[in-house]
C-alpha positions in Angstrom: 0.0 0.0 0.0 1.4 3.4 -0.9 1.8 5.9 1.9 1.7 9.6 1.7 5.4 10.7 1.6 6.3 12.8 4.6 8.0 16.1 4.3 11.5 14.7 4.7 10.9 12.0 2.1 9.6 14.5 -0.3 12.7 16.6 0.1 14.9 13.5 -0.6 12.9 12.8 -3.8 13.2 16.4 -4.9 17.0 16.3 -4.3 17.3 13.0 -6.3 15.4 14.6 -9.2 17.5 17.7 -9.2 20.6 15.5 -9.3 19.4 13.5 -12.3 18.0 10.5 -10.4 20.8 9.4 -8.0 22.9 10.8 -5.1 25.1 9.5 -2.3 23.7 9.6 1.3 26.3 12.1 2.5 25.5 14.5 -0.4 21.7 14.3 0.4 22.5 14.9 4.1 24.6 18.0 3.3 22.0 19.4 1.0 19.1 19.0 3.4 21.3 19.8 6.5 20.2 16.6 8.3 22.1 13.6 9.6 23.1 10.7 7.4 21.1 8.4 9.6 17.9 10.5 9.0 18.5 10.2 5.3 19.1 6.4 5.5 15.9 5.9 7.5 13.8 7.8 5.1 15.4 6.1 2.1 14.5 2.7 3.7 10.8 3.8 3.8 10.9 5.0 0.2 12.6 1.8 -0.9 9.9 -0.3 0.9 7.3 1.6 -1.2 9.3 0.9 -4.4 9.9 4.6 -5.1 13.7 4.5 -4.8 16.3 1.9 -5.0 19.1 1.6 -2.4 22.6 1.5 -3.9 25.9 1.2 -2.2 26.4 4.5 -0.3 23.3 6.2 -1.8 19.9 5.9 -3.5 18.4 6.4 -7.0 14.9 6.9 -8.2 13.3 3.6 -9.2 13.4 3.7 -13.0 9.9 2.4 -13.7 8.4 4.9 -11.3 10.4 8.0 -11.8 8.5 10.6 -13.8 10.1 11.4 -17.1 10.3 14.8 -18.9 7.1 16.1 -20.3 8.0 15.6 -24.0 9.0 12.0 -23.3 5.7 11.5 -21.5 3.8 12.8 -24.5 5.4 9.9 -26.5 4.2 7.3 -24.0 1.0 5.5 -25.0 -0.1 8.3 -27.4 -2.9 6.2 -29.0 -4.4 5.4 -25.6 -4.1 9.1 -24.6 -5.8 10.2 -27.8 -8.8 7.8 -27.2 -9.1 9.1 -23.6 -8.9 12.7 -24.8 -11.7 12.2 -27.4 -13.9 10.6 -24.7 -13.3 13.4 -22.2 -13.8 16.1 -24.8 -17.2 14.5 -25.6 -18.2 15.0 -22.0 -17.6 18.7 -22.2 -20.3 20.9 -23.8 -19.6 24.2 -25.6 -19.7 27.1 -23.2 -18.4 25.0 -20.2 -15.8 26.2 -17.7 -13.0 23.9 -16.8 -9.7 23.5 -15.0 -7.0 21.6 -16.9 -3.8 20.5 -15.1 -0.3 20.1 -16.4 -0.3 16.4 -17.2 0.6 14.9 -20.6 -2.8 13.3 -21.0 -4.3 16.7 -20.3 -2.3 18.1 -23.2 -4.0 15.5 -25.5 -7.3 16.6 -24.1 -6.6 20.2 -25.0 -6.0 19.0 -28.6 -9.3 17.2 -28.5 -11.1 20.3 -27.3 -9.9 22.5 -30.2 -13.3 22.4 -32.0 -15.2 23.4 -28.9 -16.4 27.0 -28.7 -16.8 29.6 -25.9 -15.0 27.5 -23.3 -13.6 29.2 -20.2 -10.3 27.4 -19.4 -8.3 27.8 -16.3 -4.9 26.1 -16.4 -1.4 26.2 -15.0 0.0 24.6 -18.2 1.6 26.6 -21.0 0.9 23.7 -23.4 -2.9 23.8 -22.6 -3.0 27.6 -22.7 -1.3 27.8 -26.1 -3.5 25.1 -27.7 -6.8 26.6 -26.6 -6.3 30.4 -26.6 -7.5 32.6 -29.5 -9.8 29.9 -30.7 -13.6 29.8 -31.1 -14.3 32.6 -28.6 -12.6 30.7 -25.8 -11.3 32.5 -22.8 -8.1 31.2 -21.3 -6.8 32.1 -17.8 -3.2 31.1 -17.1 -1.9 30.8 -13.6 1.1 33.1 -12.9 4.4 32.4 -11.3 7.7 30.8 -12.4 7.3 28.1 -15.1 9.0 24.8 -14.5 11.6 23.9 -17.1 10.6 20.3 -17.6 6.8 20.7 -18.2 6.0 24.4 -18.5 3.8 24.3 -15.4 3.2 27.1 -13.0 3.0 26.2 -9.3 3.4 27.8 -5.9 1.6 30.4 -3.9 0.8 32.7 -6.8 -0.7 29.9 -8.9 -2.8 28.6 -5.9 -4.1 32.1 -5.1 -5.0 32.6 -8.8 -6.9 29.3 -9.0 -8.9 30.1 -5.9 -10.6 32.9 -7.8 -12.5 30.5 -10.1 -15.4 28.1 -9.8 -15.7 25.8 -12.8 -18.1 23.1 -14.2 -15.2 20.6 -14.5 -11.8 19.8 -13.2 -9.8 17.5 -15.5 -6.7 16.0 -14.0 -3.9 13.5 -14.5 -2.5 10.8 -12.2 0.7 8.8 -12.4 -0.5 5.9 -10.3 -3.7 4.3 -9.3 -4.2 1.5 -6.7 -7.2 0.2 -4.9 -5.5 0.9 -1.5 -4.3 4.5 -2.1 -6.4 5.8 -4.9 -4.9 8.4 -7.3 -1.3 9.4 -6.9 1.4 11.8 -8.1 5.1 12.2 -7.8 5.1 15.9 -7.0 3.7 17.6 -3.9 3.2 20.9 -5.6 1.1 19.2 -8.3 -0.9 17.4 -5.7 -1.7 20.6 -3.8 -2.8 22.3 -7.0 -5.0 19.3 -8.0 -6.6 19.2 -4.6 -7.5 22.9 -4.9 -9.0 22.8 -8.3 -11.0 19.7 -7.4 -12.5 21.7 -4.5 -13.4 24.5 -6.9 -15.2 22.3 -9.5 -18.6 20.7 -9.7 -17.5 17.6 -11.6 -14.0 16.0 -11.2 -12.5 13.8 -13.9 -9.2 12.0 -13.7 -7.9 10.8 -17.1 -5.3 8.1 -17.0 -4.2 5.3 -19.4 -4.0 1.7 -18.3 -0.3 1.8 -17.6 -1.2 3.8 -14.4 -3.1 0.8 -12.9 -1.2 -0.7 -10.0 1.6 1.9 -10.3 2.7 3.5 -7.0 3.8 7.1 -6.4 4.6 8.8 -3.1 1.8 11.3 -2.9 -2.0 10.7 -2.9 -3.9 13.4 -4.6 -7.0 13.4 -2.4 -9.7 11.2 -0.9 -10.6 9.1 -4.0 -14.3 9.5 -3.2 -13.9 13.1 -4.4 -13.3 11.9 -8.0 -16.5 11.6 -10.0 -15.2 10.0 -13.2 -12.1 7.9 -14.1 -11.7 7.9 -17.9 -9.2 5.2 -19.1 -8.5 3.2 -22.2 -9.0 -0.3 -20.8 -11.0 -1.7 -17.9 -9.1 -1.6 -14.6 -8.1 -4.6 -12.6 -10.8 -6.1 -10.5 -9.5 -4.7 -7.2 -9.4 -1.1 -8.6 -12.9 -1.6 -10.2 -14.3 -2.7 -6.8 -12.6 0.1 -5.0 -13.9 2.7 -7.4 -17.4 1.4 -6.8 -16.9 2.0 -3.1 -15.5 5.5 -3.8 -18.6 6.3 -5.9 -16.3 7.0 -8.9 -17.7 6.1 -12.3 -15.3 4.3 -14.6 -15.7 5.1 -18.3 -13.6 3.2 -20.9 -12.8 5.2 -24.0 -13.5 3.5 -27.3 -11.2 3.1 -30.2 
């Protein structure tokens, strides 16, 4: 069962990502200004969850679970993501208001929404804003703040304060992992905080995720899975996730070819 990463474990994960995926224990300890034993103890917890791998004298992000750069993620399962995107787009009427997050599947959804008209879109994704602005009388509101280099997403205090100003018909979000025990998960705490906020601000919450996310574990749960109204995927989930979703009250919709 995936556990929510504590503050120290999240700091270690962030340090590993900044270093390209691996670091020695003493380097992590110096960067975080904590003892090496503190680092080792938290690495053990992360290793038990399958998020990092212990190596001699250090740790590295577990390759299957480490999130790749945004453009690489756009190339992962593109046909499945296009099917999901078309299905989600069909759920959105012209004139609707919606939040769209920074995920790669969400970028495909923005493509699928290009023929919609008079949408009000709130996003923290440069990709989404670029694809949907100046089209069909759409109004696009882009969260401010520093843009992250690897995905063009805006996060932090300014982005959160901006999003709090809006109430929308839909929130459309991504997840990097889905399990029956933990629900919907992400690698990044800032992304999870932004997702929780926009879910609170929307009437209908949709998570779009391809089948590769089933059974995949990440360190941070997005929210109580009962807050998710729809899970749109490209294939039926495993029995345990399907049963859990029924208990959450989350409707599963499988996108067609």
